[in-house]
C-alpha positions as CSV (number, residue, x, y, z in Angstrom):
1,X,-125.5,-77.3,-203.2
2,X,-122.8,-80.1,-203.2
3,X,-123.7,-82.7,-201.0
4,X,-121.8,-83.3,-197.5
5,X,-123.3,-86.9,-196.8
6,X,-120.6,-88.6,-195.0
7,X,-120.3,-92.1,-194.0
8,X,-121.1,-91.3,-190.0
9,X,-124.8,-90.0,-189.0
10,X,-125.3,-87.3,-187.2
11,X,-127.4,-87.6,-183.9
12,X,-130.6,-85.7,-182.6
13,X,-131.5,-86.2,-179.0
14,X,-135.3,-85.1,-178.6
15,X,-137.8,-85.7,-180.9
16,X,-139.8,-82.2,-179.8
17,X,-140.8,-79.8,-182.2
18,X,-137.3,-78.3,-182.7
19,X,-135.5,-81.2,-182.1
20,X,-137.2,-83.0,-185.0
21,X,-137.0,-79.5,-187.2
22,X,-133.0,-79.9,-186.4
23,X,-133.4,-83.3,-187.7
24,X,-134.6,-82.3,-191.0
25,X,-132.4,-79.4,-191.6
26,X,-129.3,-82.1,-190.4
27,X,-130.6,-84.3,-193.2
28,X,-130.0,-82.0,-196.0
29,X,-126.1,-82.7,-195.5
30,X,-126.2,-85.3,-193.8
31,X,-128.1,-88.8,-192.6
32,X,-129.4,-88.6,-189.0
33,X,-130.1,-90.4,-186.4
34,X,-133.1,-89.0,-184.2
35,X,-134.1,-90.0,-180.5
36,X,-137.1,-90.4,-178.5
37,X,-137.8,-91.6,-175.0
38,X,-140.9,-92.4,-175.6
39,X,-141.2,-95.8,-177.3
40,X,-144.7,-95.4,-178.0
41,X,-143.7,-92.1,-180.1
42,X,-140.8,-93.4,-181.2
43,X,-143.1,-96.7,-183.4
44,X,-145.4,-93.9,-184.1
45,X,-143.1,-92.0,-186.0
46,X,-141.7,-95.0,-187.8
47,X,-144.9,-95.8,-188.8
48,X,-146.4,-92.8,-190.1
49,X,-143.3,-90.8,-190.8
50,X,-144.1,-87.8,-188.6
51,X,-142.9,-86.1,-185.7
52,X,-145.2,-83.5,-184.0
53,X,-147.1,-83.4,-187.3
54,X,-143.8,-82.3,-189.2
55,X,-142.6,-84.9,-191.7
56,X,-139.4,-86.7,-191.5
57,X,-136.8,-86.4,-194.3
58,X,-136.3,-89.9,-195.6
59,X,-132.6,-90.2,-194.1
60,X,-133.5,-90.3,-190.8
61,X,-133.9,-93.0,-188.7
62,X,-135.7,-92.8,-185.2
63,X,-134.9,-95.1,-182.1
64,X,-135.6,-95.4,-178.6
65,X,-132.3,-96.4,-177.7
66,X,-130.0,-93.6,-176.5
67,X,-126.7,-95.4,-176.3
68,X,-127.1,-96.3,-180.0
69,X,-126.9,-92.5,-180.9
70,X,-123.3,-92.2,-179.7
71,X,-122.2,-95.5,-180.5
72,X,-123.0,-94.5,-184.3
73,X,-122.3,-90.5,-184.3
74,X,-119.4,-88.3,-183.5
75,X,-121.5,-85.2,-183.7
76,X,-124.6,-84.9,-181.6
77,X,-127.1,-82.3,-180.9
78,X,-129.3,-82.8,-177.9
79,X,-132.6,-80.6,-178.1
80,X,-134.3,-82.0,-175.0
81,X,-136.1,-79.3,-171.8
82,X,-133.7,-78.1,-169.8
83,X,-135.8,-79.9,-166.8
84,X,-134.6,-83.5,-168.4
85,X,-131.1,-82.3,-169.7
86,X,-129.1,-83.5,-166.7
87,X,-130.9,-86.6,-166.2
88,X,-130.0,-87.7,-170.2
89,X,-126.3,-86.0,-170.1
90,X,-125.7,-88.8,-166.7
91,X,-127.1,-92.0,-169.2
92,X,-125.5,-90.8,-172.3
93,X,-122.2,-90.0,-170.7
94,X,-121.5,-93.8,-170.3
95,X,-121.4,-94.1,-174.3
96,X,-119.4,-90.7,-174.7
97,X,-115.4,-90.8,-175.5
98,X,-113.4,-87.2,-175.6
99,X,-113.4,-87.7,-179.8
100,X,-117.3,-86.8,-179.4
101,X,-118.8,-83.2,-180.3
102,X,-122.2,-82.0,-179.0
103,X,-124.3,-78.9,-180.3
104,X,-127.3,-78.5,-177.6
105,X,-130.1,-76.8,-178.7
106,X,-132.0,-76.1,-175.2
107,X,-132.6,-72.5,-174.3
108,X,-132.8,-72.9,-170.2
109,X,-131.0,-73.1,-166.9
110,X,-129.5,-75.6,-164.8
111,X,-129.8,-75.1,-161.0
112,X,-128.2,-77.6,-158.2
113,X,-130.3,-78.5,-155.5
114,X,-129.7,-80.3,-152.4
115,X,-132.4,-83.0,-151.5
116,X,-135.7,-81.1,-150.5
117,X,-134.8,-77.4,-151.7
118,X,-136.7,-75.8,-154.5
119,X,-135.5,-72.2,-156.1
120,X,-138.6,-70.6,-154.2
121,X,-137.2,-71.6,-150.7
122,X,-133.4,-70.9,-151.3
123,X,-132.4,-67.5,-149.5
124,X,-129.5,-67.1,-152.0
125,X,-128.9,-68.2,-155.3
126,X,-125.2,-67.9,-157.4
127,X,-123.9,-68.2,-160.2
128,X,-122.0,-71.3,-158.9
129,X,-125.2,-73.1,-159.0
130,X,-126.5,-72.0,-161.8
131,X,-125.4,-73.8,-165.2
132,X,-125.8,-73.4,-168.7
133,X,-126.4,-76.3,-170.7
134,X,-123.0,-76.5,-171.9
135,X,-121.8,-76.7,-168.6
136,X,-123.9,-79.5,-167.4
137,X,-122.5,-81.3,-170.6
138,X,-118.8,-80.7,-169.4
139,X,-119.8,-81.8,-165.7
140,X,-121.4,-84.9,-166.8
141,X,-119.3,-86.3,-169.4
142,X,-115.8,-86.6,-170.7
143,X,-116.9,-84.2,-173.6
144,X,-114.3,-81.2,-174.4
145,X,-116.2,-79.9,-177.3
146,X,-119.5,-78.6,-176.9
147,X,-121.5,-76.1,-178.3
148,X,-124.9,-74.4,-179.1
149,X,-127.5,-73.4,-181.1
150,X,-129.1,-70.2,-180.5
151,X,-131.1,-67.4,-183.3
152,X,-134.5,-66.5,-184.0
153,X,-135.8,-70.4,-185.0
154,X,-139.4,-70.5,-184.8
155,X,-139.5,-74.2,-185.6
156,X,-143.0,-73.8,-187.8
157,X,-141.6,-71.5,-189.7
158,X,-138.2,-73.5,-190.7
159,X,-140.3,-76.9,-191.1
160,X,-142.5,-75.0,-193.6
161,X,-138.5,-74.0,-195.5
162,X,-138.5,-69.8,-194.8
163,X,-135.4,-68.6,-194.7
164,X,-134.0,-68.2,-191.4
165,X,-130.5,-68.6,-189.6
166,X,-128.9,-69.2,-186.6
167,X,-125.8,-69.1,-184.0
168,X,-123.4,-72.1,-183.8
169,X,-121.3,-70.8,-180.4
170,X,-118.3,-72.6,-178.8
171,X,-114.7,-71.6,-177.8
172,X,-113.1,-74.5,-180.1
173,X,-113.3,-73.6,-184.4
174,X,-114.1,-76.9,-185.4
175,X,-117.6,-77.0,-183.6
176,X,-118.5,-74.0,-185.2
177,X,-117.6,-75.0,-188.9
178,X,-119.2,-78.3,-188.2
179,X,-122.3,-76.7,-187.2
180,X,-122.0,-74.7,-190.0
181,X,-120.8,-77.8,-192.4
182,X,-124.0,-79.6,-191.5
183,X,-126.7,-77.2,-190.8
184,X,-126.2,-74.8,-193.7
185,X,-128.4,-74.5,-196.8
186,X,-129.6,-72.2,-198.9
187,X,-132.9,-71.5,-196.8
188,X,-130.4,-71.5,-193.9
189,X,-127.8,-69.4,-193.0
190,X,-125.1,-70.4,-189.5
191,X,-123.2,-67.8,-188.3
192,X,-119.8,-68.6,-185.6
193,X,-119.8,-67.2,-182.5
194,X,-116.8,-67.6,-179.2
195,X,-118.5,-66.2,-176.6
196,X,-120.8,-70.0,-175.7
197,X,-121.3,-68.8,-172.5
198,X,-123.2,-64.9,-173.9
199,X,-124.9,-66.9,-176.4
200,X,-126.4,-69.6,-174.2
201,X,-127.3,-66.1,-172.0
202,X,-128.8,-64.6,-174.6
203,X,-131.2,-66.9,-175.8
204,X,-131.9,-67.9,-172.2
205,X,-133.2,-64.7,-170.9
206,X,-135.5,-63.4,-173.7
207,X,-137.6,-65.9,-173.0
208,X,-138.8,-63.6,-169.7
209,X,-139.4,-60.7,-172.0
210,X,-141.2,-62.7,-175.0
211,X,-143.5,-63.6,-171.8
212,X,-143.5,-60.0,-170.8
213,X,-144.7,-59.3,-174.7
214,X,-147.3,-62.3,-174.8
215,X,-149.0,-60.8,-171.7
216,X,-149.6,-56.6,-173.6
217,X,-150.3,-58.5,-176.6
218,X,-152.9,-60.5,-174.8
219,X,-153.9,-57.0,-173.3
220,X,-154.6,-55.7,-176.8
221,X,-151.9,-53.3,-176.8
222,X,-149.9,-52.5,-180.2
223,X,-146.1,-51.4,-181.4
224,X,-145.8,-48.5,-179.1
225,X,-146.3,-50.4,-176.0
226,X,-143.7,-53.2,-177.7
227,X,-141.5,-51.5,-178.5
228,X,-140.9,-49.9,-175.3
229,X,-140.9,-53.5,-173.9
230,X,-138.3,-54.6,-176.5
231,X,-135.8,-52.2,-175.9
232,X,-136.3,-52.0,-171.9
233,X,-136.2,-55.4,-171.7
234,X,-132.6,-55.7,-174.0
235,X,-131.1,-53.8,-171.9
236,X,-131.6,-55.7,-168.3
237,X,-130.6,-58.7,-170.3
238,X,-127.6,-57.4,-171.2
239,X,-126.9,-56.3,-167.5
240,X,-128.4,-60.0,-166.3
241,X,-126.4,-61.3,-169.0
242,X,-122.9,-59.8,-168.3
243,X,-123.0,-60.4,-164.3
244,X,-123.5,-64.2,-165.0
245,X,-120.9,-64.0,-167.2
246,X,-121.6,-63.2,-171.2
247,X,-120.0,-60.6,-173.0
248,X,-122.1,-57.1,-174.3
249,X,-121.4,-58.2,-177.9
250,X,-123.4,-61.6,-177.5
251,X,-126.7,-59.7,-177.2
252,X,-126.5,-57.5,-179.8
253,X,-126.5,-60.2,-182.9
254,X,-128.7,-62.7,-184.0
255,X,-128.9,-64.6,-180.8
256,X,-129.2,-61.7,-178.8
257,X,-131.7,-58.9,-180.3
258,X,-132.2,-61.2,-183.2
259,X,-134.1,-63.6,-181.2
260,X,-135.5,-61.1,-178.9
261,X,-137.6,-59.4,-181.4
262,X,-138.7,-62.8,-182.9
263,X,-139.6,-64.3,-179.9
264,X,-141.7,-61.0,-178.8
265,X,-143.7,-60.8,-182.0
266,X,-144.6,-64.3,-182.9
267,X,-148.3,-66.0,-181.8
268,X,-146.4,-69.2,-182.6
269,X,-143.6,-68.9,-179.4
270,X,-144.5,-71.0,-176.0
271,X,-143.2,-68.1,-174.1
272,X,-145.9,-65.3,-176.1
273,X,-148.3,-67.7,-175.4
274,X,-147.8,-68.1,-171.6
275,X,-147.9,-64.5,-171.6
276,X,-150.7,-63.8,-173.9
277,X,-152.9,-66.6,-171.6
278,X,-151.6,-64.9,-168.7
279,X,-153.2,-61.6,-169.6
280,X,-156.5,-63.4,-170.3
281,X,-156.9,-64.5,-166.6
282,X,-155.3,-67.9,-166.9
283,X,-153.2,-69.0,-163.8
284,X,-149.5,-70.1,-164.7
285,X,-151.0,-73.8,-163.0
286,X,-153.4,-74.1,-165.4
287,X,-151.2,-73.0,-168.5
288,X,-148.2,-75.5,-167.6
289,X,-151.0,-78.6,-167.1
290,X,-152.1,-77.8,-170.7
291,X,-148.9,-77.3,-172.4
292,X,-147.5,-80.1,-174.8
293,X,-144.2,-78.6,-174.5
294,X,-142.8,-76.4,-171.6
295,X,-142.0,-72.9,-172.1
296,X,-138.5,-72.6,-170.6
297,X,-139.2,-68.8,-169.5
298,X,-141.7,-69.9,-166.8
299,X,-138.5,-71.5,-164.9
300,X,-136.2,-69.2,-166.0
301,X,-137.8,-66.2,-164.6
302,X,-137.9,-68.1,-161.1
303,X,-133.9,-68.4,-161.2
304,X,-133.5,-65.3,-162.6
305,X,-135.1,-62.9,-160.1
306,X,-133.2,-65.1,-157.0
307,X,-129.8,-63.9,-159.6
308,X,-130.4,-60.2,-160.2
309,X,-131.1,-60.2,-156.6
310,X,-127.8,-61.8,-155.5
311,X,-125.9,-59.1,-157.9
312,X,-127.1,-56.2,-157.1
313,X,-129.3,-55.8,-161.2
314,X,-132.0,-54.2,-161.6
315,X,-134.5,-56.3,-163.1
316,X,-137.9,-54.4,-162.9
317,X,-139.6,-56.5,-166.0
318,X,-138.2,-59.8,-164.7
319,X,-139.3,-59.0,-161.2
320,X,-142.2,-58.2,-163.0
321,X,-143.1,-61.0,-164.7
322,X,-142.4,-63.3,-161.9
323,X,-144.9,-61.3,-159.6
324,X,-147.7,-61.6,-162.3
325,X,-146.6,-65.8,-162.2
326,X,-146.4,-66.3,-158.6
327,X,-147.6,-63.4,-156.5
328,X,-151.0,-62.6,-157.1
329,X,-150.0,-59.9,-159.4
330,X,-152.4,-59.1,-162.2
331,X,-151.2,-57.9,-165.9
332,X,-152.8,-55.0,-165.7
333,X,-151.0,-54.3,-162.4
334,X,-148.0,-54.8,-163.3
335,X,-147.9,-52.5,-166.5
336,X,-149.2,-49.5,-164.4
337,X,-145.7,-50.3,-162.2
338,X,-143.5,-50.5,-165.1
339,X,-145.0,-47.5,-166.2
340,X,-144.1,-45.7,-163.5
341,X,-140.8,-47.0,-162.7
342,X,-138.3,-44.4,-162.1
343,X,-135.7,-45.2,-164.3
344,X,-134.9,-42.1,-166.4
345,X,-132.2,-43.1,-168.3
346,X,-132.3,-44.3,-171.3
347,X,-129.1,-46.6,-171.9
348,X,-125.8,-46.4,-170.0
349,X,-123.3,-49.1,-170.7
350,X,-120.1,-48.0,-169.8
351,X,-119.5,-50.1,-167.3
352,X,-120.6,-53.3,-169.6
353,X,-117.7,-55.2,-171.1
């Protein structure tokens, strides 16, 4: 494959497992600047050449100077938890210009709350208060050309060089083209999609179903139960995603069904692991306290229960996962509830776009 190295490196913000994996993928085609927030962690990466146990490509420079990344790079991939995304953008924005391109890899949501509020205490939550990461970028900076990465991207497998693929979504064709140019290699395919919000929501919502899949596995159930969950879960996230502004087609491709199936079957998935541990009797607080990196579905399920209620969308799996995590329902009770849920029509999508 012909080299695509350019004089300007590409930036990655976030030296977690997936951020490091994205940096390595990019480094096959161009020089990379990888930002990590913790100076001690960055120093360790520089000394060992490894981040989160993953060996970095030789042409990756590591820094803990956030402003250095946009000063040197025009294309930046933010890959950090949603809970830290807005604050990161506030710090990054003073260094950004309209010519910058940001393609994020965060599968979570941002909620605007007043001082003293929490998601749990809100009486109502609307789409106006909930933002995808591309919307956060637009709110907090002058950057116009924004995109996202989404798809079945288990970092451990990609780090081993196993075949994989992702979707780069954006309203701008050049963002998709740049994403394909810098990420694609002979072991990693990159598809494009213009439904940015739909693709972001597909990546977010599947995490809830993955928690449920892990719980089924923790109870010892097999493929029939998992097939039932994935198929019903797909319908549920389509309805939820459509209510929040996503197009039906976004949920039927690689970033939708592809990511859903992968995450619901992978023991390497953090969200799957959360469900598995819940089924084994651990509380959600015990699980969160012991996880090195956050599972986005833990926060997403709280948001989606509120949004489903506001928009009148039936979301029994989401509600049941929430009840198990936060209302004292056992996983066995949750399964029994869903098996008796009065929904007898297999699929009815004529009212969706």
